SEBAMI-65432 format. One record per residue (C-alpha): residue number from 1; residue in one letter; x, y, z. Coordinates in pm, whole numbers. Layout:
N
@k = NUM; r = A; east = X; north = Y; up = Z
...
***
This chain:
271
@k = 1; r = M; east = 1009; north = -339; up = -1760
@k = 2; r = P; east = 1332; north = -140; up = -1703
@k = 3; r = I; east = 1438; north = -133; up = -1335
@k = 4; r = S; east = 1651; north = 154; up = -1212
@k = 5; r = R; east = 1612; north = 103; up = -835
@k = 6; r = P; east = 1704; north = -201; up = -638
@k = 7; r = I; east = 1420; north = -430; up = -527
@k = 8; r = A; east = 1349; north = -523; up = -170
@k = 9; r = L; east = 1093; north = -795; up = -75
@k = 10; r = I; east = 957; north = -777; up = 284
@k = 11; r = T; east = 729; north = -1039; up = 440
@k = 12; r = G; east = 477; north = -915; up = 700
@k = 13; r = A; east = 496; north = -558; up = 574
@k = 14; r = N; east = 141; north = -450; up = 639
@k = 15; r = S; east = 200; north = -344; up = 1001
@k = 16; r = G; east = 450; north = -319; up = 1283
@k = 17; r = L; east = 825; north = -354; up = 1208
@k = 18; r = G; east = 763; north = -463; up = 848
@k = 19; r = K; east = 575; north = -146; up = 764
@k = 20; r = F; east = 846; north = 75; up = 918
@k = 21; r = A; east = 1117; north = -129; up = 737
@k = 22; r = A; east = 936; north = -91; up = 402
@k = 23; r = L; east = 916; north = 288; up = 447
@k = 24; r = G; east = 1282; north = 300; up = 548
@k = 25; r = L; east = 1395; north = 104; up = 246
@k = 26; r = V; east = 1189; north = 326; up = 16
@k = 27; r = E; east = 1363; north = 624; up = 163
@k = 28; r = A; east = 1699; north = 443; up = 110
@k = 29; r = G; east = 1631; north = 416; up = -261
@k = 30; r = F; east = 1453; north = 75; up = -296
@k = 31; r = D; east = 1135; north = -22; up = -468
@k = 32; r = V; east = 968; north = -238; up = -213
@k = 33; r = V; east = 733; north = -532; up = -252
@k = 34; r = G; east = 562; north = -597; up = 82
@k = 35; r = T; east = 352; north = -898; up = 165
@k = 36; r = S; east = 52; north = -968; up = 386
@k = 37; r = R; east = -168; north = -1272; up = 444
@k = 38; r = N; east = -456; north = -1064; up = 315
@k = 39; r = R; east = -387; north = -724; up = 159
@k = 40; r = A; east = -755; north = -656; up = 82
@k = 41; r = G; east = -844; north = -305; up = 202
@k = 42; r = L; east = -483; north = -215; up = 290
@k = 43; r = D; east = -332; north = 103; up = 157
@k = 44; r = S; east = 12; north = 78; up = -13
@k = 45; r = P; east = 245; north = 368; up = 78
@k = 46; r = S; east = 424; north = 538; up = -205
@k = 47; r = G; east = 703; north = 311; up = -334
@k = 48; r = V; east = 554; north = -3; up = -177
@k = 49; r = T; east = 363; north = -268; up = -369
@k = 50; r = L; east = 153; north = -501; up = -143
@k = 51; r = R; east = 93; north = -863; up = -242
@k = 52; r = N; east = -66; north = -1161; up = -74
@k = 53; r = L; east = 155; north = -1422; up = 83
@k = 54; r = D; east = 121; north = -1714; up = 324
@k = 55; r = V; east = 473; north = -1808; up = 437
@k = 56; r = T; east = 343; north = -2147; up = 558
@k = 57; r = S; east = 247; north = -2245; up = 199
@k = 58; r = D; east = 509; north = -2370; up = -47
@k = 59; r = E; east = 279; north = -2279; up = -335
@k = 60; r = S; east = 210; north = -1929; up = -207
@k = 61; r = V; east = 582; north = -1853; up = -158
@k = 62; r = A; east = 676; north = -1989; up = -498
@k = 63; r = A; east = 395; north = -1791; up = -675
@k = 64; r = L; east = 496; north = -1471; up = -491
@k = 65; r = V; east = 864; north = -1490; up = -582
@k = 66; r = E; east = 794; north = -1588; up = -940
@k = 67; r = G; east = 558; north = -1292; up = -967
@k = 68; r = V; east = 818; north = -1051; up = -829
@k = 69; r = I; east = 1080; north = -1182; up = -1071
@k = 70; r = A; east = 840; north = -1154; up = -1363
@k = 71; r = D; east = 740; north = -800; up = -1275
@k = 72; r = F; east = 1069; north = -652; up = -1150
@k = 73; r = G; east = 1335; north = -887; up = -1285
@k = 74; r = R; east = 1528; north = -932; up = -961
@k = 75; r = V; east = 1528; north = -940; up = -579
@k = 76; r = D; east = 1819; north = -755; up = -426
@k = 77; r = V; east = 1712; north = -769; up = -63
@k = 78; r = L; east = 1480; north = -1015; up = 115
@k = 79; r = V; east = 1365; north = -921; up = 469
@k = 80; r = N; east = 1211; north = -1217; up = 650
@k = 81; r = N; east = 997; north = -1029; up = 896
@k = 82; r = A; east = 670; north = -1229; up = 912
@k = 83; r = G; east = 632; north = -1394; up = 1250
@k = 84; r = M; east = 418; north = -1451; up = 1558
@k = 85; r = G; east = 467; north = -1494; up = 1928
@k = 86; r = L; east = 347; north = -1750; up = 2182
@k = 87; r = A; east = 315; north = -1707; up = 2558
@k = 88; r = G; east = 299; north = -1968; up = 2830
@k = 89; r = A; east = 509; north = -2223; up = 3006
@k = 90; r = V; east = 626; north = -2482; up = 2768
@k = 91; r = E; east = 400; north = -2762; up = 2896
@k = 92; r = E; east = 103; north = -2522; up = 2866
@k = 93; r = N; east = 158; north = -2481; up = 2495
@k = 94; r = S; east = 11; north = -2763; up = 2281
@k = 95; r = I; east = 218; north = -2934; up = 2016
@k = 96; r = A; east = -16; north = -2784; up = 1752
@k = 97; r = Q; east = 53; north = -2433; up = 1886
@k = 98; r = Q; east = 428; north = -2490; up = 1876
@k = 99; r = Q; east = 419; north = -2646; up = 1531
@k = 100; r = K; east = 229; north = -2347; up = 1392
@k = 101; r = L; east = 489; north = -2112; up = 1552
@k = 102; r = F; east = 778; north = -2300; up = 1399
@k = 103; r = D; east = 603; north = -2318; up = 1058
@k = 104; r = I; east = 574; north = -1937; up = 1047
@k = 105; r = N; east = 890; north = -1823; up = 1236
@k = 106; r = V; east = 1139; north = -2083; up = 1112
@k = 107; r = F; east = 1008; north = -2267; up = 807
@k = 108; r = G; east = 863; north = -1950; up = 664
@k = 109; r = V; east = 1218; north = -1813; up = 664
@k = 110; r = V; east = 1347; north = -2132; up = 506
@k = 111; r = R; east = 1078; north = -2127; up = 232
@k = 112; r = M; east = 1147; north = -1767; up = 139
@k = 113; r = T; east = 1518; north = -1818; up = 145
@k = 114; r = N; east = 1505; north = -2119; up = -83
@k = 115; r = A; east = 1274; north = -1932; up = -321
@k = 116; r = V; east = 1501; north = -1630; up = -369
@k = 117; r = L; east = 1840; north = -1794; up = -358
@k = 118; r = P; east = 1842; north = -1924; up = -722
@k = 119; r = H; east = 1769; north = -1570; up = -843
@k = 120; r = M; east = 2032; north = -1412; up = -624
@k = 121; r = R; east = 2286; north = -1669; up = -733
@k = 122; r = A; east = 2198; north = -1594; up = -1098
@k = 123; r = Q; east = 2255; north = -1218; up = -1050
@k = 124; r = G; east = 2568; north = -1274; up = -832
@k = 125; r = S; east = 2444; north = -1061; up = -542
@k = 126; r = G; east = 2180; north = -1025; up = -274
@k = 127; r = R; east = 2109; north = -977; up = 94
@k = 128; r = I; east = 1880; north = -1184; up = 312
@k = 129; r = V; east = 1795; north = -1004; up = 636
@k = 130; r = N; east = 1627; north = -1221; up = 897
@k = 131; r = I; east = 1444; north = -1060; up = 1185
@k = 132; r = S; east = 1548; north = -1235; up = 1507
@k = 133; r = S; east = 1510; north = -1104; up = 1857
@k = 134; r = I; east = 1702; north = -1056; up = 2183
@k = 135; r = F; east = 1535; north = -1385; up = 2267
@k = 136; r = G; east = 1743; north = -1541; up = 1994
@k = 137; r = F; east = 2054; north = -1507; up = 2209
@k = 138; r = M; east = 1908; north = -1511; up = 2564
@k = 139; r = P; east = 1634; north = -1715; up = 2743
@k = 140; r = A; east = 1271; north = -1603; up = 2739
@k = 141; r = P; east = 1090; north = -1760; up = 3038
@k = 142; r = Y; east = 725; north = -1832; up = 2955
@k = 143; r = M; east = 811; north = -1782; up = 2589
@k = 144; r = A; east = 1029; north = -2091; up = 2548
@k = 145; r = A; east = 885; north = -2198; up = 2214
@k = 146; r = Y; east = 919; north = -1849; up = 2071
@k = 147; r = S; east = 1273; north = -1825; up = 2199
@k = 148; r = A; east = 1347; north = -2162; up = 2039
@k = 149; r = T; east = 1227; north = -2038; up = 1696
@k = 150; r = K; east = 1460; north = -1735; up = 1722
@k = 151; r = Y; east = 1755; north = -1942; up = 1830
@k = 152; r = A; east = 1683; north = -2162; up = 1529
@k = 153; r = V; east = 1674; north = -1859; up = 1297
@k = 154; r = E; east = 2008; north = -1741; up = 1443
@k = 155; r = G; east = 2185; north = -2072; up = 1382
@k = 156; r = Y; east = 2030; north = -2116; up = 1041
@k = 157; r = S; east = 2125; north = -1763; up = 925
@k = 158; r = E; east = 2486; north = -1793; up = 1036
@k = 159; r = S; east = 2524; north = -2127; up = 872
@k = 160; r = V; east = 2366; north = -2026; up = 541
@k = 161; r = D; east = 2570; north = -1705; up = 534
@k = 162; r = H; east = 2885; north = -1921; up = 516
@k = 163; r = E; east = 2732; north = -2131; up = 234
@k = 164; r = V; east = 2648; north = -1835; up = 7
@k = 165; r = R; east = 2901; north = -1565; up = 88
@k = 166; r = S; east = 3138; north = -1663; up = -189
@k = 167; r = L; east = 2843; north = -1627; up = -435
@k = 168; r = G; east = 2799; north = -1258; up = -353
@k = 169; r = I; east = 2514; north = -1312; up = -110
@k = 170; r = R; east = 2493; north = -1237; up = 258
@k = 171; r = V; east = 2251; north = -1362; up = 526
@k = 172; r = L; east = 2226; north = -1122; up = 819
@k = 173; r = L; east = 2039; north = -1089; up = 1147
@k = 174; r = V; east = 1856; north = -795; up = 1300
@k = 175; r = E; east = 1793; north = -845; up = 1675
@k = 176; r = P; east = 1526; north = -612; up = 1819
@k = 177; r = G; east = 1449; north = -579; up = 2186
@k = 178; r = G; east = 1130; north = -436; up = 2324
@k = 179; r = T; east = 978; north = -229; up = 2046
@k = 180; r = R; east = 658; north = -22; up = 2048
@k = 181; r = T; east = 469; north = -229; up = 1795
@k = 182; r = G; east = 195; north = -393; up = 2004
@k = 183; r = F; east = 364; north = -726; up = 1944
@k = 184; r = D; east = 239; north = -870; up = 2277
@k = 185; r = D; east = -122; north = -776; up = 2189
@k = 186; r = N; east = -130; north = -1041; up = 1920
@k = 187; r = T; east = 51; north = -1317; up = 2112
@k = 188; r = P; east = -173; north = -1623; up = 2166
@k = 189; r = A; east = -239; north = -1750; up = 2518
@k = 190; r = P; east = -146; north = -2113; up = 2601
@k = 191; r = D; east = -393; north = -2384; up = 2508
@k = 192; r = N; east = -354; north = -2567; up = 2835
@k = 193; r = P; east = -298; north = -2318; up = 3117
@k = 194; r = L; east = -199; north = -2473; up = 3450
@k = 195; r = D; east = -250; north = -2318; up = 3788
@k = 196; r = V; east = 103; north = -2407; up = 3900
@k = 197; r = Y; east = 243; north = -2156; up = 3646
@k = 198; r = A; east = -26; north = -1890; up = 3662
@k = 199; r = R; east = 138; north = -1649; up = 3901
@k = 200; r = Q; east = 483; north = -1649; up = 3741
@k = 201; r = R; east = 338; north = -1653; up = 3392
@k = 202; r = S; east = 140; north = -1340; up = 3471
@k = 203; r = R; east = 454; north = -1170; up = 3608
@k = 204; r = A; east = 662; north = -1266; up = 3308
@k = 205; r = N; east = 390; north = -1152; up = 3064
@k = 206; r = G; east = 375; north = -822; up = 3246
@k = 207; r = V; east = 750; north = -770; up = 3212
@k = 208; r = V; east = 734; north = -832; up = 2839
@k = 209; r = A; east = 437; north = -597; up = 2802
@k = 210; r = E; east = 625; north = -328; up = 2990
@k = 211; r = Q; east = 933; north = -375; up = 2769
@k = 212; r = V; east = 723; north = -351; up = 2459
@k = 213; r = N; east = 508; north = -52; up = 2565
@k = 214; r = G; east = 811; north = 137; up = 2688
@k = 215; r = G; east = 1050; north = 6; up = 2426
@k = 216; r = E; east = 1234; north = 144; up = 2132
@k = 217; r = D; east = 1072; north = 340; up = 1852
@k = 218; r = P; east = 1020; north = 96; up = 1561
@k = 219; r = V; east = 1206; north = 342; up = 1341
@k = 220; r = T; east = 1521; north = 232; up = 1532
@k = 221; r = V; east = 1471; north = -122; up = 1414
@k = 222; r = A; east = 1387; north = -4; up = 1061
@k = 223; r = K; east = 1720; north = 176; up = 1050
@k = 224; r = A; east = 1903; north = -140; up = 1157
@k = 225; r = I; east = 1723; north = -327; up = 876
@k = 226; r = V; east = 1826; north = -59; up = 623
@k = 227; r = A; east = 2184; north = -75; up = 747
@k = 228; r = A; east = 2192; north = -452; up = 707
@k = 229; r = A; east = 2053; north = -419; up = 358
@k = 230; r = T; east = 2288; north = -144; up = 244
@k = 231; r = N; east = 2616; north = -140; up = 441
@k = 232; r = A; east = 2913; north = -205; up = 211
@k = 233; r = R; east = 3074; north = -425; up = 479
@k = 234; r = P; east = 2775; north = -564; up = 668
@k = 235; r = K; east = 2794; north = -716; up = 1014
@k = 236; r = L; east = 2641; north = -1059; up = 1076
@k = 237; r = R; east = 2429; north = -927; up = 1363
@k = 238; r = Y; east = 2258; north = -595; up = 1420
@k = 239; r = P; east = 2124; north = -556; up = 1772
@k = 240; r = A; east = 1853; north = -295; up = 1726
@k = 241; r = G; east = 1834; north = -30; up = 1995
@k = 242; r = V; east = 2022; north = 62; up = 2314
@k = 243; r = K; east = 1875; north = -216; up = 2531
@k = 244; r = A; east = 1938; north = -483; up = 2265
@k = 245; r = R; east = 2303; north = -374; up = 2232
@k = 246; r = Q; east = 2350; north = -382; up = 2608
@k = 247; r = L; east = 2195; north = -725; up = 2645
@k = 248; r = S; east = 2399; north = -863; up = 2349
@k = 249; r = A; east = 2723; north = -740; up = 2510
@k = 250; r = M; east = 2620; north = -874; up = 2856
@k = 251; r = R; east = 2534; north = -1211; up = 2707
@k = 252; r = R; east = 2883; north = -1229; up = 2554
@k = 253; r = I; east = 3091; north = -1115; up = 2847
@k = 254; r = A; east = 2899; north = -1170; up = 3172
@k = 255; r = P; east = 2954; north = -1487; up = 3369
@k = 256; r = T; east = 2660; north = -1731; up = 3318
@k = 257; r = R; east = 2571; north = -1723; up = 3687
@k = 258; r = I; east = 2547; north = -1346; up = 3695
@k = 259; r = F; east = 2351; north = -1325; up = 3375
@k = 260; r = D; east = 2111; north = -1600; up = 3504
@k = 261; r = K; east = 2060; north = -1423; up = 3834
@k = 262; r = Q; east = 1979; north = -1088; up = 3661
@k = 263; r = L; east = 1740; north = -1249; up = 3416
@k = 264; r = R; east = 1545; north = -1416; up = 3701
@k = 265; r = K; east = 1527; north = -1077; up = 3877
@k = 266; r = T; east = 1407; north = -903; up = 3566
@k = 267; r = F; east = 1133; north = -1159; up = 3508
@k = 268; r = E; east = 1040; north = -1161; up = 3878
@k = 269; r = L; east = 1089; north = -1536; up = 3900
@k = 270; r = M; east = 1073; north = -1702; up = 4236
@k = 271; r = D; east = 1345; north = -1951; up = 4339
***
């Protein structure tokens, strides 16, 4: 079939940031293929085609990308948005919980990247936009495993960007802060809660919930994703929103001792 519009592929596009990103990319001139673990009963907005995908399955990822290439002929932009959270002190989270988190947040990104790169290399162009977090460049007390996945995505993205840049491909990061998407509502509780952490865990969870509920409009993050996908001279990192930009700057220039003290104050941690 003849393709006149560029093609964007977005994982986790049925809700939250992924849905807003899909709509933003349609408005920017893309035909969008969005994915969900189960698209049954979901409505596809105009310009968005929804397909099933499990980013933890090699077979599902391969079938999805092969189907997109067969139907559309190319993938111009991949947005790796699918992800999950995990709350709790690190020793409260079981290994199984943390493995599941890494399989989605990190290896899901790796699977999708490996699947699209041969096609982007063949066409000599492409953008891979990985959704990170402010917790990919700063600590997240009582979300250590989640923060570790985002730190991993940051290092992975920057390294792969150097590998593929000479091939006409860029790998870029969007770093949202608190965003009004209800992210914390779907964050699993720890498998093995311990009384010793209960008080501070509750405080930290309350801070995160407050940041999410009073956070940026998800349209702000969608605009950053569109910018990463379309800017002629893209930046490696796009902190999304005023708070994210402020924290990114502070992390770079503030003395470690000052940043550490402010973070503990923000999360209401007791010394």
